C-alpha positions as CSV (number, residue, x, y, z in Angstrom):
1,M,0.0,0.0,0.0
2,T,1.3,3.5,-0.8
3,G,0.1,6.7,0.8
4,E,-2.6,8.7,-0.8
5,A,-4.4,11.9,0.2
6,T,-7.4,9.8,1.0
7,D,-5.6,7.9,3.8
8,D,-7.4,8.5,7.0
9,A,-6.0,8.4,10.6
10,G,-6.9,4.7,10.9
11,T,-5.0,3.8,7.8
12,I,-2.0,5.7,8.9
13,A,-2.1,4.0,12.3
14,A,-2.5,0.6,10.7
15,R,0.5,1.2,8.4
16,I,2.7,2.2,11.4
17,E,1.5,-0.8,13.4
18,R,2.7,-3.3,10.7
19,L,6.2,-1.8,10.3
20,P,9.0,-3.8,11.8
21,L,11.7,-2.0,13.8
22,S,14.1,-0.7,11.2
23,R,17.4,1.2,11.1
24,W,15.2,4.3,10.8
25,H,13.6,3.6,14.2
26,V,17.0,3.1,15.8
27,R,18.4,6.3,14.4
28,V,15.5,8.4,15.5
29,R,15.5,6.8,18.9
30,L,19.2,7.6,19.2
31,L,18.8,11.3,18.2
32,I,15.9,11.9,20.5
33,G,17.7,9.8,23.1
34,L,20.6,12.2,23.0
35,V,18.3,15.1,23.7
36,T,16.7,13.2,26.6
37,F,20.2,12.2,27.9
38,F,21.2,15.8,28.3
39,D,17.7,16.6,29.8
40,G,18.5,14.0,32.5
41,F,22.1,15.3,32.8
42,D,21.0,18.9,33.3
43,Q,18.1,18.1,35.6
44,L,20.3,16.7,38.4
45,L,23.3,19.0,38.0
46,I,22.1,21.3,40.9
47,A,22.2,18.4,43.4
48,Y,25.9,17.9,42.7
49,A,26.9,21.5,42.3
50,L,25.0,22.5,45.5
51,P,27.6,21.5,48.1
52,A,30.1,23.8,46.4
53,I,27.5,26.6,45.8
54,R,26.5,26.3,49.4
55,A,30.0,26.7,50.6
56,Q,30.8,29.6,48.3
57,Y,27.7,31.7,49.2
58,T,27.3,30.4,52.8
59,L,23.7,29.3,52.2
60,D,21.4,28.2,55.1
61,T,18.8,25.4,54.8
62,A,16.1,27.8,53.4
63,D,18.5,29.0,50.7
64,V,19.5,25.4,49.8
65,T,15.8,24.4,49.6
66,L,15.0,27.4,47.3
67,T,17.9,26.6,45.1
68,I,16.7,23.1,44.6
69,T,13.1,23.9,44.1
70,A,13.6,26.8,41.7
71,G,14.4,24.4,38.9
72,S,11.5,22.2,40.0
73,V,9.0,25.0,39.7
74,G,10.3,25.7,36.2
75,M,9.8,22.0,35.4
76,L,6.2,22.4,36.6
77,V,5.7,25.3,34.2
78,G,7.3,23.4,31.4
79,A,5.1,20.4,32.0
80,A,2.0,22.6,32.0
81,L,2.9,24.3,28.7
82,S,4.6,21.6,26.7
83,G,1.6,19.3,26.2
84,W,-0.6,22.1,25.0
85,L,2.1,23.2,22.6
86,A,3.0,19.7,21.3
87,D,-0.7,18.9,20.6
88,R,-1.0,22.1,18.5
89,A,2.4,23.0,17.1
90,G,3.8,19.5,16.7
91,R,6.1,17.1,18.7
92,V,9.4,17.9,16.9
93,R,9.0,21.6,16.9
94,T,8.2,21.7,20.7
95,L,11.1,19.4,21.4
96,T,13.5,21.7,19.6
97,W,12.2,24.7,21.6
98,C,12.6,22.9,24.9
99,L,16.2,21.8,23.9
100,L,17.3,25.3,23.1
101,L,15.9,26.6,26.4
102,Y,17.5,24.1,28.7
103,A,20.9,24.2,26.9
104,L,21.2,28.0,26.7
105,T,20.1,28.6,30.3
106,S,22.8,26.3,31.5
107,V,25.3,28.9,30.3
108,L,23.4,31.5,32.3
109,A,23.8,29.3,35.4
110,A,27.5,29.0,34.8
111,A,27.9,32.8,34.5
112,A,25.9,33.4,37.8
113,P,27.4,36.2,39.9
114,D,25.3,35.3,42.9
115,V,23.0,32.5,44.1
116,G,19.9,34.5,43.1
117,W,21.1,34.3,39.5
118,V,21.6,30.6,39.8
119,Q,18.1,30.2,41.1
120,G,16.7,32.3,38.2
121,A,18.7,30.4,35.6
122,R,17.6,27.1,37.0
123,F,13.9,28.2,36.9
124,L,14.2,29.0,33.2
125,Q,16.2,25.8,32.5
126,G,13.5,23.8,34.3
127,I,10.9,25.0,31.8
128,G,12.8,23.3,29.0
129,I,13.7,20.2,31.0
130,G,10.2,19.7,32.2
131,G,8.7,20.0,28.7
132,E,11.2,18.0,26.7
133,V,11.0,14.6,28.5
134,L,7.1,14.5,28.2
135,V,6.9,15.5,24.6
136,A,9.7,13.1,23.6
137,A,7.9,10.2,25.4
138,A,4.7,11.0,23.4
139,Y,6.6,11.0,20.1
140,V,8.5,7.8,20.7
141,N,5.3,6.0,21.7
142,E,3.7,7.1,18.4
143,I,6.2,5.8,15.9
144,V,6.2,2.1,16.8
145,G,3.7,-0.8,16.8
146,A,2.0,-2.2,19.9
147,G,3.9,-5.5,20.1
148,R,7.3,-3.8,20.4
149,R,6.3,-0.5,22.0
150,G,7.2,-1.2,25.6
151,R,10.8,-2.3,25.2
152,F,11.4,0.2,22.4
153,V,10.2,3.1,24.4
154,L,11.9,2.1,27.6
155,V,15.2,1.5,25.9
156,Y,14.9,5.0,24.7
157,E,13.9,6.2,28.2
158,L,17.2,4.7,29.5
159,A,18.9,7.7,27.9
160,F,17.4,9.9,30.7
161,V,18.6,7.6,33.4
162,F,22.1,7.4,31.7
163,G,22.0,11.2,31.7
164,L,21.3,11.2,35.5
165,A,24.1,8.7,36.0
166,A,26.5,10.7,33.8
167,A,25.7,13.8,35.8
168,S,26.9,12.0,39.0
169,L,30.0,10.6,37.3
170,V,31.0,13.9,35.6
171,S,30.3,15.9,38.7
172,A,32.5,13.6,40.8
173,W,35.4,14.6,38.5
174,V,34.5,18.1,37.4
175,V,33.4,19.8,40.6
176,P,36.4,19.0,42.8
177,A,38.9,19.7,39.9
178,F,37.3,22.6,38.0
179,G,34.5,24.0,40.1
180,W,30.7,24.0,39.7
181,R,30.5,26.6,36.9
182,V,32.3,24.2,34.4
183,L,29.7,21.6,35.2
184,F,26.9,23.8,33.9
185,L,29.0,24.6,30.8
186,V,29.1,20.9,30.1
187,G,25.3,20.9,30.4
188,A,25.1,23.4,27.5
189,L,26.7,21.1,25.0
190,P,23.4,19.7,23.5
191,V,22.6,23.1,21.9
192,V,24.1,21.7,18.7
193,L,21.3,19.1,18.6
194,A,18.8,21.9,18.0
195,F,20.1,22.3,14.5
196,V,20.1,18.5,13.8
197,L,16.8,17.4,15.2
198,P,14.3,19.2,12.8
199,R,16.3,18.1,9.8
200,Q,16.7,14.4,10.8
201,V,13.5,13.6,12.7
202,P,10.1,13.8,10.9
203,E,7.0,14.9,12.6
204,S,4.8,12.1,14.1
205,P,2.6,10.7,11.4
206,R,0.0,9.9,14.0
207,W,-0.1,13.5,15.2
208,L,-0.3,14.8,11.6
209,A,-3.2,12.5,10.9
210,A,-5.0,13.4,14.1
211,R,-4.8,17.1,13.0
212,G,-6.3,16.2,9.6
213,R,-3.0,16.5,7.7
214,T,-3.2,13.0,6.3
215,A,-1.4,13.7,3.1
216,E,1.7,14.7,5.0
217,A,1.4,11.8,7.3
218,A,1.0,9.4,4.4
219,G,4.1,10.8,2.8
220,I,6.2,10.1,5.9
221,V,4.8,6.6,6.2
222,D,5.6,6.0,2.5
223,E,9.2,6.8,3.2
224,L,9.3,4.5,6.3
225,E,7.8,1.7,4.3
226,R,10.3,2.2,1.6
227,R,13.1,2.0,4.1
228,A,11.6,-1.1,5.8
229,R,11.2,-2.9,2.4
230,A,14.8,-2.2,1.5
231,Q,15.9,-3.6,4.8
232,F,13.5,-6.5,5.3
233,G,11.8,-7.2,2.0
234,T,8.0,-7.9,2.0
235,L,6.0,-6.2,4.8
236,P,3.1,-7.8,6.7
237,E,-0.4,-7.0,5.5
238,V,-2.2,-4.0,7.0
239,T,-4.6,-4.8,9.7
240,P,-7.3,-2.2,9.9
241,V,-7.3,0.0,13.0
242,A,-10.5,1.9,14.0
243,V,-9.9,5.5,14.9
244,A,-12.4,8.0,16.4
245,P,-13.2,11.1,14.2
246,A,-10.6,13.8,14.4
247,R,-11.3,16.7,16.6
248,R,-9.3,19.3,18.5
249,P,-7.7,18.4,21.8
250,R,-9.6,19.6,24.9
251,L,-8.4,19.6,28.5
252,A,-11.9,18.5,29.6
253,D,-11.5,15.2,27.6
254,L,-8.9,14.1,30.2
255,F,-11.5,14.3,33.0
256,T,-14.5,12.6,31.4
257,G,-15.5,9.0,30.6
258,R,-12.8,6.4,30.8
259,Y,-10.1,9.0,30.9
260,L,-11.1,10.4,34.3
261,R,-10.0,7.3,36.2
262,R,-6.9,7.1,34.1
263,T,-6.0,10.7,34.8
264,L,-6.6,10.2,38.6
265,V,-4.5,7.1,38.8
266,V,-1.6,8.3,36.7
267,S,-1.5,11.6,38.6
268,V,-1.1,9.7,41.9
269,L,1.6,7.6,40.3
270,W,3.5,10.5,38.8
271,F,3.4,12.5,42.1
272,V,4.5,9.7,44.4
273,A,7.2,8.3,42.1
274,F,8.9,11.6,41.7
275,L,8.3,12.6,45.4
276,V,10.1,9.5,46.5
277,N,12.9,9.7,43.9
278,Y,13.7,13.4,44.5
279,G,13.1,13.1,48.2
280,L,15.9,10.6,48.2
281,T,18.4,11.9,45.7
282,S,18.2,15.7,45.7
283,W,19.5,16.2,49.2
284,L,21.9,13.3,49.3
285,P,25.2,15.0,48.3
286,T,24.5,17.8,50.8
287,L,23.4,15.4,53.6
288,Y,26.5,13.3,53.1
289,A,28.7,16.4,53.3
290,T,26.9,18.2,56.2
291,V,25.1,15.7,58.4
292,Y,27.5,12.8,58.0
293,R,30.6,14.9,57.6
294,L,31.9,13.1,54.5
295,P,34.4,14.7,52.1
296,L,32.8,16.1,49.0
297,D,34.5,13.6,46.7
298,T,33.2,10.7,48.9
299,A,29.7,12.2,48.9
300,L,29.7,12.4,45.1
301,R,31.0,8.9,44.7
302,Y,28.2,7.6,47.0
303,S,25.8,9.3,44.6
304,V,27.3,7.5,41.7
305,V,26.6,4.2,43.4
306,T,23.0,5.1,43.9
307,M,22.6,6.2,40.3
308,A,24.2,2.9,39.1
309,A,21.8,0.9,41.2
310,G,18.8,2.8,39.8
311,L,20.0,2.2,36.3
312,I,20.0,-1.6,37.0
313,G,16.4,-1.5,37.9
314,C,15.5,0.5,34.8
315,V,17.3,-1.9,32.5
316,V,15.4,-4.9,34.1
317,L,12.1,-3.1,33.6
318,A,12.9,-2.2,30.0
319,L,13.7,-5.8,29.2
320,T,10.6,-7.3,30.9
321,V,7.8,-4.8,30.5
322,D,6.3,-6.2,27.3
323,R,6.2,-9.7,28.7
324,V,5.2,-9.0,32.3
325,G,2.9,-6.0,31.6
326,R,3.0,-2.4,32.7
327,R,0.7,-2.7,35.8
328,P,2.3,-5.8,37.4
329,A,5.9,-4.6,36.7
330,M,5.4,-1.1,38.2
331,A,3.3,-2.3,41.1
332,V,6.2,-4.7,42.1
333,C,8.6,-1.7,41.9
334,L,6.4,0.6,44.0
335,L,5.7,-2.1,46.7
336,G,9.3,-3.3,46.6
337,G,10.5,0.3,47.1
338,A,8.1,0.7,50.0
339,L,9.5,-2.5,51.6
340,V,13.1,-1.4,51.3
341,L,12.4,2.1,52.7
342,G,10.3,0.6,55.5
343,V,13.2,-1.6,56.6
344,A,15.6,1.4,56.3
345,A,13.3,3.4,58.6
346,W,13.3,0.6,61.1
347,V,17.1,0.1,61.0
348,S,17.7,3.9,61.0
349,P,21.3,3.8,59.7
350,G,23.6,6.2,61.5
351,T,26.4,6.4,58.9
352,G,26.7,7.8,55.4
353,L,27.6,4.4,54.1
354,G,24.5,2.8,55.7
355,V,22.3,5.5,54.2
356,M,23.9,5.0,50.8
357,L,23.3,1.3,50.8
358,F,19.6,1.6,51.7
359,V,19.0,4.5,49.3
360,S,20.7,2.5,46.5
361,A,18.6,-0.6,47.2
362,A,15.4,1.5,47.1
363,S,16.6,3.2,43.9
364,V,16.6,-0.1,42.0
365,F,12.8,0.0,42.4
366,V,12.1,3.7,42.5
367,F,14.0,4.7,39.4
368,A,12.3,2.0,37.4
369,V,8.8,3.4,38.2
370,N,9.9,6.9,37.0
371,L,11.1,5.3,33.8
372,G,8.0,3.2,33.3
373,L,5.6,6.1,33.7
374,N,7.1,7.8,30.6
375,L,5.8,4.7,28.7
376,Y,2.6,4.2,30.6
377,G,1.3,7.7,30.8
378,P,1.2,8.5,27.1
379,E,-0.4,5.2,26.3
380,L,-3.5,6.1,28.4
381,Y,-4.6,9.0,26.1
382,P,-5.7,9.4,22.4
383,T,-3.3,10.9,19.9
384,R,-5.2,14.2,19.7
385,S,-4.4,14.9,23.4
386,R,-1.6,12.5,24.2
387,A,0.9,15.2,24.9
388,L,-1.7,17.1,26.9
389,G,-2.4,14.0,29.0
390,A,1.3,13.4,29.5
391,S,1.5,17.1,30.5
392,V,-1.1,16.7,33.2
393,G,0.8,13.7,34.6
394,G,4.0,15.8,34.3
395,I,2.5,18.5,36.4
396,F,1.9,16.1,39.2
397,A,5.4,14.7,38.7
398,R,6.9,18.2,39.1
399,L,4.8,18.7,42.2
400,G,6.4,15.6,43.5
401,V,9.8,16.9,42.5
402,I,9.1,20.0,44.5
403,A,7.5,18.2,47.5
404,G,10.2,15.6,47.8
405,P,13.1,17.9,48.7
406,L,10.8,20.0,50.8
407,L,9.7,16.9,52.8
408,T,13.2,15.7,53.2
409,G,14.4,19.1,54.3
410,A,11.6,19.4,56.9
411,L,12.1,15.9,58.3
412,V,15.8,15.4,58.3
413,G,16.7,18.3,60.6
414,T,19.6,20.6,60.1
415,G,22.0,19.3,62.7
416,S,23.8,16.0,63.1
417,A,22.5,12.6,62.2
418,G,20.6,12.7,65.5
419,G,19.1,16.1,64.9
420,G,16.0,14.8,63.2
421,G,17.8,11.9,61.5
422,I,16.9,10.3,58.2
423,A,14.6,7.6,59.6
424,P,11.5,9.9,59.4
425,V,12.3,10.5,55.7
426,F,12.4,6.8,55.0
427,T,9.1,6.3,56.8
428,A,7.2,9.0,54.9
429,L,8.6,7.8,51.6
430,A,7.8,4.2,52.3
431,V,4.2,5.0,53.1
432,A,3.8,7.1,49.9
433,S,5.3,4.4,47.7
434,G,3.1,1.7,49.3
435,V,-0.1,3.7,48.8
436,A,0.8,4.4,45.1
437,G,1.4,0.6,44.6
438,L,-2.0,-0.2,45.9
439,V,-3.7,2.4,43.8
440,L,-2.1,0.9,40.7
441,V,-3.0,-2.6,41.6
442,L,-6.7,-1.7,42.3
443,F,-7.4,0.9,39.6
444,G,-4.7,0.7,37.0
445,V,-5.3,-0.2,33.3
446,E,-3.1,-2.7,31.5
447,T,-1.8,-1.3,28.2
448,A,0.7,-3.9,27.0
449,R,0.5,-5.2,23.4
450,R,-2.6,-3.0,22.5
451,P,-2.5,-0.5,19.6
452,L,-2.7,3.1,20.8
453,E,-5.9,3.8,18.8
454,T,-7.9,0.8,20.3
455,L,-6.5,1.4,23.8
456,S,-7.3,5.1,23.8
457,P,-9.9,5.9,21.1
């Protein structure tokens, strides 16, 4: 079948569903993965730069909390705006705008003359960071068929986790040797991708078809089929996919019919997963250095171990999510994280090493949930409002990003390990993770191996 102007959204979707994974898919995943890698890298830089910034500007606990949360508030704004933009202006265009914003404002952070400048730059950078990861997830979900979607998307999403891990590795070397400003200059490197992305990555055919631009969508799918035939030979027959009539995206659609329950469930999951993740990781380098009196290089190395542990959990989820299913896999992660954190609260480790071991064990589960939601969230909504739905989830994620560090700062105390301690933090995060796990088990929808159009008409 070749594309014609008469192709409708159902035909476009059916043609995408029958495509095997080709070299084109791998190349596009790699390019968008690079953008998302640096998104993850830039997102966590402040956690590793903060001990040095704190020492330079003599920050108190309130200053530290504001410096952490400034970027998180920006991510909240980015999450709120990006879905609306992506469903109207296009996935690739919005991705490019987000990339330029988070890369260029990293230069502003590096040039900061005072901590207020750092906070302002991080707010602006957060807008780009918070928008990019959600729109990219929607795009990657839309270019692959149902049978391979889970592993394909999550292997792409590993780029974000590798970015987080790279931030810890690079920081452990750069900050002690060259200072925190150079770290932010490294974070500006992806600006070159803004010139590559629009030329090498086509717009999502599903989005084009949902907007009534079926001739453009068919032209892109024609090219994908040509590439697939050159690589694999004969393609499978097209299996018809029913698609609801095209209409403009509306925020109200996310809170009516089947989508109301989905939005409520995924909002709880986004909030809790990011609250637990950032409640654990955002303060760690500072806690190691101030509460447990560890040298800065040791604190940063401990953070590397935690990131590596989280990466292991993400890889396991990516390799099993199509076979096991989204709901069982993420429920195990949430409940497993709750169990580890509950044990940590009971043991109440009094050394930095003990804290690192428990946090690393919890990160195996917690990081995997954060990764899985970037697959699961976009699957729950129709193409016309997929980015908008992911944006609503992203808003709750960013609220979790804000609430996690605030909760940790309030519970851990500002003195020694005995001045509040970290056990109350573990207790609160264990309860939150357990509640989210139960919500997913009781009310979640399984999305594995189902075409997007039939799953979310």
